[in-house]
C-alpha positions in Angstrom: 80.4 197.9 193.1 81.7 198.3 189.6 83.5 195.8 187.4 86.8 196.7 185.9 89.0 195.0 183.4 92.7 195.7 183.1 94.5 194.5 180.0 98.2 193.9 180.8 101.1 193.2 178.4 104.1 191.6 180.1 107.5 191.0 178.6 107.7 187.8 176.5 110.7 186.3 178.3 109.1 186.5 181.8 108.4 183.0 183.1 105.0 181.8 184.3 106.3 182.1 187.9 107.3 185.7 187.2 103.9 186.5 185.9 102.3 184.7 188.9 104.4 186.9 191.2 103.2 190.1 189.4 99.5 189.0 189.8 100.1 188.0 193.4 101.2 191.5 194.1 98.1 192.9 192.3 95.9 190.5 194.2 97.4 191.7 197.5 96.6 195.4 196.5 93.0 194.4 195.8 92.5 192.6 199.1 94.1 195.5 201.0 91.5 197.9 199.5 88.6 195.5 200.0 88.1 194.9 196.3 87.2 191.5 194.8 89.4 189.8 192.2 87.2 188.0 189.6 89.6 186.3 187.2 92.9 186.5 185.4 92.7 185.3 181.8 95.9 184.5 180.0 95.5 185.3 176.3 99.0 184.0 175.4 101.9 185.4 173.6 101.0 187.7 170.7 102.8 190.0 168.3 102.6 193.6 169.3 101.3 196.3 166.9 104.5 198.2 167.3 107.8 197.6 169.1 107.9 198.4 172.8 111.3 198.5 174.6 112.8 196.5 171.8 110.1 193.7 172.2 108.0 192.7 169.3 105.9 190.2 171.2 104.2 190.2 174.6 102.2 188.0 177.0 98.6 189.4 177.1 96.4 189.1 180.2 93.0 190.3 181.1 92.6 191.0 184.9 89.0 191.4 186.1 88.0 192.7 189.5 85.1 194.4 191.4 85.8 197.7 193.1 84.4 201.1 194.0 87.2 202.6 191.8 89.5 203.7 194.5 92.0 200.8 193.9 92.5 201.5 190.2 95.3 204.2 190.7 97.1 201.9 193.2 97.0 199.0 190.8 98.2 201.2 187.9 101.0 202.5 190.1 102.1 198.9 190.9 102.2 198.1 187.2 104.0 201.3 186.3 106.8 200.5 188.8 107.2 196.9 187.5 109.7 196.9 184.6 108.3 193.6 183.3 104.9 195.2 182.5 105.2 196.8 179.0 101.7 198.3 178.8 98.4 198.3 180.7 94.9 199.8 180.3 92.0 199.7 182.7 88.4 200.1 181.6 85.1 200.0 183.5 83.3 196.9 182.2 80.1 197.3 184.1 78.7 200.4 185.9 76.8 198.5 188.6 77.1 194.9 189.5 73.9 194.0 191.3 74.5 190.4 192.3 78.2 190.2 193.4 78.0 186.5 194.5 76.5 185.4 191.1 79.2 187.4 189.3 82.0 185.8 191.4 80.6 182.4 190.7 80.4 183.1 186.9 84.0 184.4 186.9 85.2 181.3 188.8 83.5 179.1 186.3 85.0 181.0 183.3 88.4 180.9 184.9 88.2 177.1 185.4 87.1 176.7 181.8 90.0 178.9 180.6 92.4 176.8 182.7 91.0 173.6 181.2 91.3 174.9 177.6 94.9 176.0 178.4 95.7 172.5 179.7 94.2 170.9 176.6 96.1 173.4 174.3 99.3 172.6 176.1 98.7 168.8 175.8 97.9 169.2 172.1 101.0 171.3 171.5 103.1 168.7 173.3 101.7 165.9 171.1 102.3 167.9 168.0 105.9 168.6 169.1 106.4 164.9 169.8 105.0 163.9 166.4 107.2 166.5 164.7 110.3 165.2 166.5 109.4 161.6 165.5 109.0 162.7 161.8 112.3 164.5 161.9 114.0 161.4 163.5 112.4 159.2 160.8 113.6 161.6 158.0 117.1 161.6 159.5 117.2 157.8 159.6 116.1 157.6 156.0 118.8 160.1 155.0 121.4 158.0 156.8 120.1 154.8 155.1 120.3 156.6 151.7 123.8 157.9 152.4 124.9 154.4 153.5 123.4 152.8 150.4 125.1 155.4 148.2 128.4 154.8 150.0 128.0 151.0 149.5 127.1 151.5 145.8 130.1 153.7 145.4 132.4 151.2 147.1 131.0 148.4 145.0 131.6 150.5 141.9 135.1 151.2 143.0 135.7 147.5 143.7 134.4 146.6 140.2 136.5 149.3 138.7 139.6 147.8 140.5 138.7 144.3 139.3 138.4 145.6 135.7 141.7 147.4 136.0 143.3 144.3 137.4 141.9 142.2 134.6 143.0 144.8 132.1 146.4 144.9 133.6 146.6 141.1 133.7 145.5 140.8 130.1 147.9 143.6 129.2 150.6 141.8 131.0 149.7 138.6 129.2 149.8 140.4 125.9 153.3 141.8 126.7 154.5 138.3 127.7 153.1 136.9 124.5 154.8 139.6 122.5 158.1 139.0 124.4 157.9 135.2 123.7 157.1 135.9 120.1 160.0 138.2 119.8 162.2 135.6 121.5 161.0 133.0 119.1 161.8 135.2 116.1 165.2 135.8 117.5 165.8 132.1 117.8 164.6 131.4 114.3 166.9 134.1 112.9 169.9 132.7 114.8 169.3 129.2 113.4 
């Protein structure tokens, strides 16, 4: 048996369940033909070299299997008929696999390690997103505190300004009263 690798680019908006459905269909084609699926490695979402069907990113997968070569056209036909698959390319990775069981065990081990790394990456991204959200919340609270302090200072300044205006008006009023009483006193003196 020979080992083949198919690189598949799937539309970026397709969910993990949608991708799993695509690979379930490919797995069923392999089992019908007597071929052996080795592993399916998710390389993640990447920017495309050029735009395909108005998509600038795609989900990349490497799908490895053992076959005599008869199943490759059937797999490619399945991918060609699926609109979610943007591009695919199958290459022969190994001309002759001598120990099939050892290769299956190696592939299972690699797939488990990739799954573990993906879980670690997802946990790390979740922690980073949580930390980013906490920092944004902290910055928002500080902005609200600063805005409240500025509003309080402005209100205090306005209150002081009103107090000064009241004092000025009171002293102005007192000055007018004094001028009026002086004028009245002068009038009384003249009349006497």
